[in-house]
C-alpha positions as CSV (number, residue, x, y, z in Angstrom):
1,X,69.4,80.4,37.1
2,X,67.4,77.7,35.5
3,X,69.2,74.4,35.1
4,X,68.6,72.4,32.0
5,X,69.3,68.7,32.0
6,X,70.6,67.4,28.8
7,X,68.7,64.1,28.1
8,X,69.6,61.5,25.5
9,X,66.3,59.8,24.6
10,X,66.7,56.4,23.2
11,X,63.8,54.5,21.6
12,X,64.4,50.9,20.8
13,X,62.2,49.0,18.3
14,X,62.7,45.3,18.1
15,X,61.3,43.0,15.5
16,X,61.6,39.3,15.5
17,X,61.9,37.2,12.3
18,X,61.6,33.4,11.8
19,X,65.4,33.2,12.2
20,X,65.1,35.1,15.5
21,X,67.3,38.1,14.3
22,X,66.8,41.3,16.2
23,X,67.0,44.8,14.7
24,X,67.1,48.1,16.6
25,X,66.6,51.8,15.7
26,X,68.1,54.3,18.0
27,X,66.9,57.9,18.2
28,X,69.3,60.4,19.9
29,X,68.4,64.0,20.7
30,X,70.5,66.5,18.8
31,X,73.3,68.4,20.5
32,X,72.3,71.8,21.8
33,X,74.6,74.2,23.6
34,X,73.4,75.0,27.2
35,X,76.0,77.4,28.5
36,X,78.9,79.5,27.2
37,X,81.2,81.3,29.6
38,X,84.1,83.6,28.9
39,X,87.0,85.4,30.7
40,X,89.3,88.1,29.6
41,X,93.0,88.8,30.4
42,X,92.0,90.5,33.7
43,X,90.0,87.4,34.8
44,X,86.6,89.0,34.5
45,X,84.0,87.7,32.2
46,X,80.4,86.6,31.7
47,X,78.2,83.8,30.6
48,X,75.2,82.9,28.4
49,X,72.6,80.3,29.4
50,X,70.2,78.8,26.8
51,X,66.7,77.4,27.4
52,X,64.9,75.3,24.8
53,X,61.6,73.8,23.9
54,X,62.7,70.9,21.8
55,X,65.1,72.4,19.2
56,X,63.5,75.8,19.5
57,X,65.5,78.4,21.5
58,X,63.0,80.1,23.7
59,X,65.3,82.1,26.0
60,X,68.9,83.2,26.4
61,X,70.2,84.9,29.5
62,X,73.4,86.8,29.0
63,X,75.3,89.1,31.4
64,X,72.1,90.5,33.0
65,X,70.1,90.7,29.7
66,X,67.3,88.3,28.8
67,X,66.5,87.5,25.1
68,X,63.2,85.9,24.3
69,X,62.7,84.0,21.0
70,X,59.3,83.6,19.3
71,X,58.6,81.2,16.5
72,X,55.9,81.0,13.8
73,X,55.7,78.1,11.4
74,X,59.1,76.8,12.8
75,X,60.9,80.0,11.9
76,X,62.1,82.7,14.3
77,X,59.6,85.5,14.0
78,X,60.7,87.8,16.8
79,X,63.5,88.4,19.3
80,X,63.0,90.6,22.3
81,X,65.8,91.9,24.6
82,X,65.1,92.8,28.2
83,X,67.0,94.3,31.1
84,X,65.0,93.2,34.1
85,X,61.4,93.6,33.0
86,X,62.1,96.6,30.7
87,X,62.2,96.0,26.9
88,X,65.4,97.3,25.4
89,X,64.8,96.4,21.8
90,X,63.3,93.8,19.5
91,X,63.9,92.4,16.1
92,X,61.1,91.1,13.8
93,X,61.8,88.8,10.8
94,X,59.8,88.2,7.7
95,X,60.3,85.4,5.2
96,X,59.6,84.6,1.5
97,X,57.2,81.7,0.7
98,X,60.4,79.6,0.0
99,X,61.4,80.1,3.7
100,X,64.3,82.4,2.9
101,X,64.7,85.6,5.0
102,X,63.2,88.6,3.3
103,X,63.3,91.4,6.0
104,X,64.9,92.2,9.4
105,X,63.4,95.1,11.3
106,X,64.9,96.5,14.5
107,X,63.0,98.5,17.1
108,X,64.1,100.5,20.1
109,X,62.7,100.5,23.6
110,X,60.0,103.0,22.5
111,X,58.9,100.6,19.7
112,X,60.3,103.0,17.1
113,X,61.8,101.2,14.1
114,X,65.5,102.4,13.7
115,X,66.9,99.9,11.2
116,X,65.7,97.7,8.4
117,X,67.5,95.2,6.2
118,X,65.8,93.9,3.0
119,X,67.2,90.6,1.7
120,X,67.1,89.5,-1.9
121,X,68.6,86.0,-1.9
122,X,70.3,84.5,-5.0
123,X,72.4,81.4,-5.6
124,X,75.5,81.7,-3.3
125,X,75.0,85.4,-2.6
126,X,72.4,87.8,-1.3
127,X,71.8,91.5,-2.1
128,X,70.9,93.5,1.0
129,X,69.6,97.1,1.3
130,X,70.1,98.8,4.7
131,X,67.7,101.5,5.9
132,X,68.2,103.6,9.1
133,X,66.2,106.2,10.9
134,X,67.3,109.8,11.3
135,X,65.7,112.0,14.0
136,X,62.7,109.7,14.2
137,X,61.9,110.0,10.5
138,X,61.0,107.0,8.4
139,X,63.9,104.6,7.6
140,X,66.1,106.0,4.8
141,X,68.1,103.9,2.4
142,X,71.8,104.4,3.5
143,X,73.8,101.4,2.3
144,X,73.9,98.5,-0.1
145,X,75.5,95.2,1.0
146,X,76.5,92.1,-0.8
147,X,76.6,88.8,1.2
148,X,78.7,86.1,-0.3
149,X,77.7,82.6,0.8
150,X,79.4,79.2,1.0
151,X,77.9,76.0,2.6
152,X,75.2,78.1,4.3
153,X,77.6,80.5,5.9
154,X,78.3,84.2,5.2
155,X,81.9,84.3,4.0
156,X,82.1,88.0,3.0
157,X,80.1,91.1,3.3
158,X,80.9,94.0,0.9
159,X,79.5,97.4,1.7
160,X,78.5,100.2,-0.8
161,X,76.8,103.6,-0.4
162,X,73.5,104.2,-2.2
163,X,75.5,105.4,-5.3
164,X,77.4,102.0,-5.2
165,X,80.7,103.4,-4.2
166,X,82.8,100.8,-2.3
167,X,83.0,101.3,1.5
168,X,84.8,98.2,2.7
169,X,84.3,94.6,3.5
170,X,84.3,92.0,6.2
171,X,85.7,88.5,5.4
172,X,84.9,85.4,7.5
173,X,86.7,82.0,7.7
174,X,85.3,78.8,9.2
175,X,86.4,75.4,10.3
176,X,84.7,72.1,9.3
177,X,83.5,71.2,12.8
178,X,80.0,71.6,14.3
179,X,78.8,75.0,15.5
180,X,77.3,75.1,19.0
181,X,74.2,76.7,17.3
182,X,74.0,74.2,14.5
183,X,70.9,72.4,15.7
184,X,68.9,75.4,16.9
185,X,65.8,75.5,14.8
186,X,65.7,78.3,12.2
187,X,69.2,79.8,13.1
188,X,70.4,78.8,9.6
189,X,68.0,81.4,8.2
190,X,69.4,84.4,10.1
191,X,71.9,86.0,7.7
192,X,73.0,88.4,10.3
193,X,74.4,85.5,12.4
194,X,77.8,83.8,11.6
195,X,78.8,80.3,12.7
196,X,75.5,78.7,11.8
197,X,76.8,75.3,10.7
198,X,80.6,75.6,11.4
199,X,82.7,77.6,13.8
200,X,84.2,81.0,13.0
201,X,88.0,80.9,12.7
202,X,88.6,84.4,11.5
203,X,86.9,87.8,10.9
204,X,88.9,90.5,9.1
205,X,87.6,94.0,8.4
206,X,88.9,96.2,5.6
207,X,88.2,99.9,4.8
208,X,87.4,101.4,1.4
209,X,91.1,101.3,0.5
210,X,91.3,97.6,1.4
211,X,93.5,98.4,4.4
212,X,93.1,96.1,7.4
213,X,91.2,97.7,10.2
214,X,90.7,94.9,12.7
215,X,90.8,91.1,13.0
216,X,89.5,88.3,15.1
217,X,91.2,84.9,15.4
218,X,89.7,81.8,17.1
219,X,91.5,78.6,18.2
220,X,89.2,75.7,19.3
221,X,89.4,72.5,21.2
222,X,86.7,69.9,20.3
223,X,84.9,67.0,21.8
224,X,84.6,63.6,20.1
225,X,81.4,64.8,18.3
226,X,83.4,67.7,16.8
227,X,81.7,70.4,18.8
228,X,83.9,73.1,20.4
229,X,84.5,72.8,24.2
230,X,86.8,75.7,24.4
231,X,88.0,78.7,22.3
232,X,90.7,81.3,22.6
233,X,89.7,84.5,20.8
234,X,92.3,87.2,19.9
235,X,90.9,90.5,18.8
236,X,93.2,93.0,17.1
237,X,92.3,96.7,16.6
238,X,95.0,98.1,14.3
239,X,93.7,101.7,14.6
240,X,94.9,101.9,18.2
241,X,97.2,98.8,18.3
242,X,95.0,97.2,21.0
243,X,94.8,93.4,21.5
244,X,92.1,91.6,23.6
245,X,92.2,87.9,24.4
246,X,89.1,86.0,25.5
247,X,88.7,82.4,26.6
248,X,85.4,80.6,26.1
249,X,84.0,77.4,27.5
250,X,81.0,75.5,26.1
251,X,78.7,73.1,27.9
252,X,76.1,70.9,26.2
């Protein structure tokens, strides 16, 4: 496992005036998460380790899988997932000239596209069309989604079939502290990712009758810079009355 040393680089610029007053400008490297570990009720768990080039995430190692990140023009262009040296799947992103995400394309191990999301961003919401493959055919339009946005975060996803009949929704709640991923370059453009700027407090899923299907609740402890250092996550599945508790630790 590669070890990453978190360096705080300080540049001091001193100018002297006739009155002999000194001024200094301090430059501090942004906080980036280096490691996340978790354990469940039985004491087993896993970890994620992050490798950077500046503020670009270049690799994440998670429970035996390796994720490689590729950038173009300071935006994430491609993510590849490996088990050993074998490619499992990859995601390719395209962007509008404004820098907003326009398309997310997912490919399997045989380089066959199996899912596409088309994004049409507006002010405070985004229309999404979801396409999926069936028996190796070209992706077929299967679902419409509405992403509601606040402060750069997805706060609700409403799902509809292609005839615009309501299928259900997922509602997200956040704190006001700093997300561990806040300073990773281009993460704020990935609409499929929650907790871009702040930390996810709750995730509740409802069916087409607005009946609660499942929920996730997170409780955090923070450091002095308002980044989480630990989290207790409670997952409730109401269909089978199952509850799972996970404990996370964050290292920077």
